[in-house]
Structure formats: C-alpha cells, structure tokens
C-alpha positions as CSV (number, residue, x, y, z in Angstrom):
1,X,-65.6,-91.0,186.1
2,X,-68.2,-94.0,186.9
3,X,-69.7,-95.7,184.2
4,X,-72.9,-94.2,183.0
5,X,-76.0,-95.9,184.2
6,X,-78.7,-97.2,181.0
7,X,-82.1,-98.3,182.0
8,X,-83.5,-101.4,180.2
9,X,-87.1,-101.7,181.0
10,X,-88.9,-105.3,180.6
11,X,-85.1,-106.4,180.4
12,X,-86.3,-110.3,181.3
13,X,-88.6,-110.6,178.8
14,X,-88.4,-111.8,175.4
15,X,-86.7,-109.0,173.3
16,X,-86.0,-107.2,176.4
17,X,-83.5,-110.1,177.8
18,X,-81.5,-110.2,174.6
19,X,-81.2,-106.1,174.5
20,X,-79.5,-107.0,178.1
21,X,-77.3,-109.4,177.4
22,X,-76.2,-107.5,173.8
23,X,-75.6,-104.2,175.8
24,X,-74.0,-105.8,179.0
25,X,-71.4,-108.1,176.7
26,X,-70.6,-105.1,174.0
27,X,-70.6,-102.3,176.3
28,X,-67.9,-102.8,179.3
29,X,-67.8,-98.7,179.8
30,X,-71.9,-98.4,180.6
31,X,-73.8,-99.7,183.8
32,X,-77.3,-101.5,182.7
33,X,-79.4,-101.8,185.5
34,X,-82.7,-104.2,184.3
35,X,-85.7,-102.8,185.7
36,X,-88.5,-105.4,185.2
37,X,-92.0,-106.5,187.3
38,X,-91.4,-110.2,186.6
39,X,-95.2,-110.7,185.3
40,X,-95.4,-114.0,183.6
41,X,-93.2,-113.4,180.9
42,X,-90.4,-112.0,182.4
43,X,-88.0,-114.5,183.1
44,X,-84.9,-114.3,185.3
45,X,-83.2,-117.4,184.1
46,X,-83.1,-115.8,180.4
47,X,-80.3,-113.6,182.0
48,X,-78.4,-116.4,183.9
49,X,-75.0,-115.8,181.4
50,X,-74.8,-111.9,182.5
51,X,-76.3,-111.7,186.1
52,X,-72.6,-111.9,187.4
53,X,-71.2,-109.1,185.2
54,X,-70.0,-106.0,187.3
55,X,-71.8,-103.9,184.4
56,X,-75.3,-105.4,185.4
57,X,-77.5,-104.7,188.1
58,X,-81.6,-106.0,188.4
59,X,-84.3,-104.6,190.3
60,X,-87.7,-105.7,190.6
61,X,-89.9,-102.7,190.1
62,X,-92.9,-102.3,188.3
63,X,-92.7,-99.0,186.3
64,X,-96.6,-97.8,186.9
65,X,-95.0,-97.6,190.6
66,X,-94.5,-93.4,190.4
67,X,-92.6,-93.4,194.2
68,X,-90.4,-96.5,193.4
69,X,-89.2,-95.5,189.9
70,X,-88.3,-91.7,191.3
71,X,-86.6,-92.6,194.0
72,X,-84.2,-95.3,191.5
73,X,-83.9,-92.0,188.9
74,X,-83.1,-89.7,192.5
75,X,-81.0,-92.0,193.7
76,X,-77.8,-92.0,190.7
77,X,-77.8,-90.4,187.5
78,X,-79.5,-92.3,184.7
79,X,-77.7,-91.5,181.2
80,X,-80.4,-93.5,179.3
81,X,-83.5,-95.0,179.2
82,X,-84.3,-97.9,176.7
83,X,-87.5,-98.5,177.2
84,X,-89.5,-102.2,176.1
85,X,-91.8,-103.0,179.2
86,X,-95.3,-103.3,178.1
87,X,-98.1,-105.8,177.7
88,X,-97.7,-107.0,174.3
89,X,-100.3,-110.1,174.0
90,X,-103.0,-108.9,171.9
91,X,-105.7,-111.6,173.7
92,X,-104.8,-110.8,176.6
93,X,-105.6,-106.8,175.9
94,X,-109.1,-108.1,174.7
95,X,-110.1,-109.9,177.8
96,X,-108.4,-107.6,180.1
97,X,-107.6,-103.8,178.6
98,X,-106.8,-102.1,181.5
99,X,-103.8,-104.1,182.7
100,X,-102.6,-102.8,179.3
101,X,-103.7,-99.2,179.8
102,X,-102.1,-99.3,183.3
103,X,-98.1,-100.7,182.2
104,X,-98.0,-99.3,178.4
105,X,-99.9,-96.0,178.7
106,X,-99.5,-94.9,182.5
107,X,-96.3,-96.7,183.0
108,X,-94.1,-95.0,180.3
109,X,-95.7,-91.4,181.4
110,X,-94.2,-92.5,185.0
111,X,-90.9,-93.1,183.1
112,X,-90.7,-89.9,181.4
113,X,-91.6,-88.1,184.1
114,X,-88.7,-89.0,185.9
115,X,-86.6,-89.1,183.2
116,X,-87.0,-85.3,182.4
117,X,-87.3,-84.4,186.4
118,X,-83.5,-86.8,187.3
119,X,-82.3,-88.0,184.3
120,X,-79.2,-86.6,182.1
121,X,-81.1,-85.2,179.4
122,X,-78.5,-83.1,178.0
123,X,-76.3,-85.9,176.7
124,X,-78.7,-89.0,177.3
125,X,-81.8,-89.9,175.5
126,X,-85.2,-91.9,176.0
127,X,-86.0,-94.4,173.3
128,X,-89.2,-96.3,173.1
129,X,-89.4,-99.6,171.8
130,X,-92.6,-99.8,170.1
131,X,-94.8,-102.1,167.4
132,X,-95.8,-102.2,164.0
133,X,-99.5,-102.9,165.1
134,X,-100.2,-99.4,165.9
135,X,-100.6,-98.5,162.5
136,X,-103.4,-101.0,161.8
137,X,-103.6,-102.9,159.2
138,X,-102.9,-103.5,155.7
139,X,-104.6,-105.1,152.2
140,X,-103.0,-107.0,150.0
141,X,-100.1,-104.7,148.6
142,X,-98.0,-101.7,150.5
143,X,-96.0,-101.6,153.7
144,X,-96.0,-99.1,156.9
145,X,-93.7,-96.7,156.8
146,X,-92.6,-93.7,159.5
147,X,-95.4,-91.8,158.1
148,X,-98.1,-93.8,158.0
149,X,-101.1,-92.9,159.7
150,X,-101.8,-94.5,163.3
151,X,-105.0,-96.7,163.0
152,X,-104.9,-99.0,165.9
153,X,-107.4,-101.9,166.1
154,X,-107.0,-103.6,169.5
155,X,-106.7,-102.4,172.8
156,X,-102.8,-103.3,172.6
157,X,-102.3,-101.6,169.6
158,X,-104.1,-98.7,171.1
159,X,-102.4,-98.9,173.8
160,X,-98.6,-98.6,172.7
161,X,-100.3,-95.9,169.6
162,X,-100.8,-93.8,172.9
163,X,-97.6,-94.1,174.7
164,X,-96.0,-93.4,171.4
165,X,-98.1,-90.1,171.1
166,X,-96.8,-89.4,174.8
167,X,-93.2,-90.0,173.8
168,X,-93.7,-87.8,171.2
169,X,-95.3,-85.3,173.4
170,X,-92.8,-85.2,175.6
171,X,-90.3,-84.0,173.1
172,X,-92.1,-81.2,171.7
173,X,-93.5,-80.2,174.7
174,X,-90.5,-80.1,177.0
175,X,-87.4,-80.6,174.4
176,X,-87.0,-84.4,176.1
177,X,-84.4,-86.8,173.5
178,X,-86.1,-89.2,172.2
179,X,-86.2,-92.0,169.8
180,X,-89.1,-94.4,168.8
181,X,-88.8,-97.6,166.6
182,X,-91.7,-99.5,165.5
183,X,-90.6,-103.1,165.0
184,X,-92.3,-106.2,163.4
185,X,-93.0,-109.5,164.7
186,X,-90.1,-111.2,166.4
187,X,-89.1,-114.9,166.5
188,X,-85.9,-116.5,168.4
189,X,-84.7,-118.2,171.4
190,X,-86.9,-117.0,175.2
191,X,-90.2,-116.2,173.7
192,X,-92.7,-116.7,176.1
193,X,-95.4,-120.1,174.8
194,X,-98.3,-117.9,174.3
195,X,-97.0,-116.6,171.3
196,X,-97.3,-118.3,167.8
197,X,-94.0,-120.3,167.0
198,X,-93.1,-121.5,170.7
199,X,-96.4,-122.4,171.2
200,X,-96.6,-124.8,167.9
201,X,-93.1,-126.3,169.0
202,X,-94.5,-126.9,172.3
203,X,-98.2,-128.4,171.3
204,X,-96.0,-130.4,168.4
205,X,-93.6,-131.9,170.7
206,X,-96.3,-133.1,172.8
207,X,-99.0,-133.6,170.0
208,X,-101.2,-131.2,170.9
209,X,-103.7,-129.2,168.9
210,X,-101.9,-126.3,166.9
211,X,-104.6,-123.7,166.8
212,X,-104.7,-121.4,164.3
213,X,-106.9,-118.1,164.1
214,X,-109.5,-118.3,161.4
215,X,-108.6,-119.8,158.2
216,X,-104.5,-118.7,158.9
217,X,-104.5,-116.2,155.7
218,X,-103.1,-113.2,157.9
219,X,-99.7,-111.9,156.8
220,X,-96.9,-110.8,159.6
221,X,-93.5,-109.7,158.6
222,X,-90.7,-111.7,160.6
223,X,-87.0,-110.6,162.2
224,X,-85.0,-112.6,164.1
225,X,-84.9,-111.0,167.4
226,X,-80.7,-110.7,167.5
227,X,-81.4,-108.7,164.4
228,X,-84.0,-106.7,166.5
229,X,-81.8,-106.3,169.4
230,X,-79.0,-105.0,167.1
231,X,-81.2,-102.4,165.6
232,X,-81.8,-101.0,169.5
233,X,-78.2,-100.9,169.4
234,X,-77.7,-98.9,166.5
235,X,-80.6,-96.6,167.0
236,X,-79.7,-95.7,170.9
237,X,-76.1,-95.0,169.7
238,X,-76.7,-93.5,166.3
239,X,-80.4,-92.2,165.7
240,X,-81.9,-88.8,165.7
241,X,-83.9,-87.2,168.4
242,X,-87.5,-86.8,167.9
243,X,-87.0,-89.6,164.9
244,X,-88.8,-92.6,164.4
245,X,-87.4,-95.5,162.9
246,X,-89.1,-98.9,161.3
247,X,-87.4,-102.5,162.0
248,X,-88.6,-105.0,159.5
249,X,-87.4,-108.1,158.1
250,X,-88.9,-107.9,154.4
251,X,-89.9,-111.2,155.6
252,X,-94.2,-111.9,155.1
253,X,-95.6,-115.2,155.8
254,X,-99.0,-116.2,156.0
255,X,-99.2,-117.5,159.5
256,X,-100.8,-121.1,158.2
257,X,-97.8,-121.0,155.5
258,X,-95.3,-120.4,158.5
259,X,-97.3,-123.2,160.6
260,X,-96.8,-125.6,157.8
261,X,-93.3,-124.7,157.5
262,X,-92.8,-125.4,161.2
263,X,-94.4,-128.6,160.8
264,X,-92.2,-130.0,158.1
265,X,-88.7,-128.8,160.3
266,X,-90.2,-130.4,163.5
267,X,-91.1,-133.9,161.7
268,X,-87.6,-133.8,160.0
269,X,-85.7,-133.0,163.9
270,X,-88.4,-135.2,165.9
271,X,-88.0,-138.2,163.3
272,X,-91.3,-138.2,162.5
273,X,-92.9,-139.3,159.7
274,X,-93.9,-136.3,156.8
275,X,-97.0,-134.5,157.7
276,X,-97.4,-136.3,161.4
277,X,-97.1,-132.9,162.7
278,X,-99.4,-131.1,160.1
279,X,-102.3,-133.1,161.1
280,X,-102.3,-131.7,164.6
281,X,-103.5,-128.0,162.9
282,X,-106.9,-127.1,164.5
283,X,-108.7,-123.9,163.0
284,X,-110.4,-121.7,165.6
285,X,-112.2,-119.0,165.8
286,X,-110.6,-115.4,164.4
287,X,-109.6,-113.3,166.7
288,X,-111.9,-110.2,167.4
289,X,-110.7,-107.3,165.0
290,X,-107.5,-109.3,163.8
291,X,-105.3,-107.2,161.8
292,X,-105.1,-108.5,158.3
293,X,-101.5,-107.8,156.9
294,X,-98.7,-105.9,158.6
295,X,-95.5,-105.1,156.5
296,X,-92.8,-102.7,157.2
297,X,-90.8,-100.7,155.2
298,X,-87.3,-100.2,156.7
299,X,-85.6,-98.1,154.4
300,X,-84.8,-95.3,156.3
301,X,-83.2,-97.3,159.1
302,X,-81.1,-99.0,156.5
303,X,-80.3,-96.0,154.5
304,X,-79.4,-93.5,157.3
305,X,-78.0,-96.2,160.0
306,X,-77.0,-98.7,157.3
307,X,-78.5,-101.4,159.5
308,X,-80.1,-104.8,157.8
309,X,-80.9,-108.4,158.7
310,X,-78.3,-110.4,159.1
311,X,-80.2,-113.5,159.1
312,X,-81.2,-115.1,156.3
313,X,-84.9,-116.6,157.8
314,X,-84.3,-120.3,156.7
315,X,-81.4,-119.7,158.6
316,X,-82.7,-118.6,161.9
317,X,-86.0,-120.3,161.5
318,X,-83.9,-123.5,162.3
319,X,-81.9,-122.1,165.2
320,X,-85.1,-121.1,167.0
321,X,-86.5,-124.6,166.6
322,X,-83.3,-126.0,167.6
323,X,-82.8,-123.8,170.6
324,X,-86.6,-124.3,171.7
325,X,-85.6,-128.5,171.4
326,X,-82.3,-128.6,173.0
327,X,-84.2,-126.4,175.9
328,X,-87.2,-128.5,176.6
329,X,-86.7,-128.2,180.3
330,X,-86.9,-123.8,179.9
331,X,-89.7,-124.5,177.8
332,X,-91.5,-126.6,180.3
333,X,-90.5,-124.5,183.7
334,X,-91.9,-121.6,181.4
335,X,-95.2,-123.4,181.0
336,X,-95.5,-124.5,184.2
337,X,-94.7,-121.6,185.6
338,X,-91.6,-123.1,187.8
339,X,-89.2,-120.6,186.1
340,X,-90.6,-118.2,189.0
341,X,-88.7,-120.0,191.2
342,X,-85.5,-118.9,190.0
343,X,-85.8,-115.1,191.3
344,X,-86.9,-116.7,194.7
345,X,-83.6,-118.4,194.9
346,X,-81.3,-116.1,193.3
347,X,-82.6,-112.9,194.9
348,X,-85.0,-113.1,197.3
349,X,-83.1,-115.4,199.3
350,X,-80.0,-113.8,199.2
C-alpha cells in the first residue's frame, strides 16, 4: 500500500513552510503535497531542506482554480488536507478586500467541494487553520475561548470568519470530517517582512524609520511558529472531528513594548549604543478598525491534547532575531522580489 497523500495548502508561506518541513521530516509514511500559488509571500527557498525528499511534492496551483483543484483531487486519493493558504495581511485587506474574499472564502469552498467529492473522508480529515482575529477585539481583561462569539472587524478577519463558517457548515451538512484551529500572532524565521517583527529587524538594520500604529498600545499574544506547527501536527492526528482548538502563547505584549525590546536586542547584537535603534521609532496614523487586544485561552488544547508552548518568549525572540541577522541575503531577496527567481530556476526550467 502506498503512502497516504496529505495536501498542505500555502506550504511555501511563513507558517506553512514550517508545517511542511515538520510533516515531511516526522512522517516518512505520508506523501506531502505542497499546493501554493506562490503569491508575493510564498517562497520555495523556505523549503530547500526538504525539496528533494522522496515524500514531498510541490504543485503550483491557485486554490481558487476549481478545475486545477478538482484535477488534483480526482487524480489520486487524498487522505487529508491541512489548509493554510490565505491572504493574511490586514492592511492589504483594507486596500483590496476582494482578493481576500476570493482566496480565503471562495478558495476554501473549492477545496471543501473537492475533498467532499474525491477525498478519503472515511479515514482522513480536512483541517482548516484560522486566526484569533475572527473573535474581534478584547478590552483590558478576558481571553478568547472556543465559545467566544465571532465579531470580525477587518476585511481580513471577516473573510477568515466566513471560511470558518463554511468549514463548520460542511461538517454539519455533509458530515465532512473537519477540525479548525484559531491561533494568535506567530513569530519566527522565514516570515515575510511586511509583518511587524521582520519589518522592524530589516528597518533597524538599514537605519530606516520604525512605523508604529497610533500610540503602540494595541496588545497581541505571541507564539513561536515552531510551537504552532507542532500544535497543528498534534491537532491533525489527535483532535476530534467537528471541534475547534485555540492555539496561543499566553504571552501578551503591547506593540510599543515589543518594539522597544527588539530595539534593545538589536543594539546589542549590532554593537550599537543603547537607545540608537529606539530613535528610529516613528508613530504613524493608526490602522482603520484596529483591534485593541487579542488574548488566547488555549486550555482546551493543553488539557485535551497535552500541547503547550515549548519555548519561552525571551529564548524564541532571540532565536528569531539571530535567524534574520544570519540570513540577511534571504531578507534582501524577499524585499527585492528576487526570491521568485528560485521558482523559475528550480521548477520552470526543468
């Protein structure tokens, strides 16, 4: 009997590449099919260490392409789907919401239909990876639980909330085996530098302004991306169908405090005077509809599936900064767009 086929969508992105590497290395009995459209945030250089593995395959497919997705699912038995592909940057969603509706909503439904029609729904499952932003915003107190009502405030979070609802609807209507997880902010290696931490590292390195929204008082819960990948692995194999699991780091930071901590570490690592990097902080007009605070209660995941964060924030934050400083060429190629040349060299010319 051949290896079971698992599709991981968005596997060339930040979180997706960590999940792909984890599954390829930890599960040689599975055949991992990485499906990614390779938009601006997808980078196959993130997967150099597994691209030659005999249980790994890459296919450049847009999940909104119904014909291509159906062709893939009908050409072989798909045991399971881990769905990470998404437009995820809130600022971009404010500028162009329709792209988020197409990828996050329509793309999810295309995948659900294909898995329902052709997938191994008796033995596998459809795992939808979502965000804590679907719950809206918190005040000074409290945390999001799996029972928190949805209250999305941005086009991005509205699109993810809609996709969550479709996944649950397919479970209820068609008895499709599904699980959903909603995770807090991730940090770690290979993140596209439009996001806060790699953006600040890049700008500090080049003595550019550090843009902070409003007064920088918005609060986020931060989780090391490898711990998120491990949680996804745990939920995929051990979670209960029809259930939702919140994933968080129990690690809240005001944006401005996080930036100041980053500046202090960067000054030390770049051998600059204390306070040099902090002088680059520039307060900019706040994002429209900017949620004040997110905080995750991950006790269900911790109690039922025995998962918990493995890396303390100070340790993970240092590891993250070290990675970007040691991989400046990667960062420059991503910011310049030159990373797309890798796909042409590795796949198109073959």
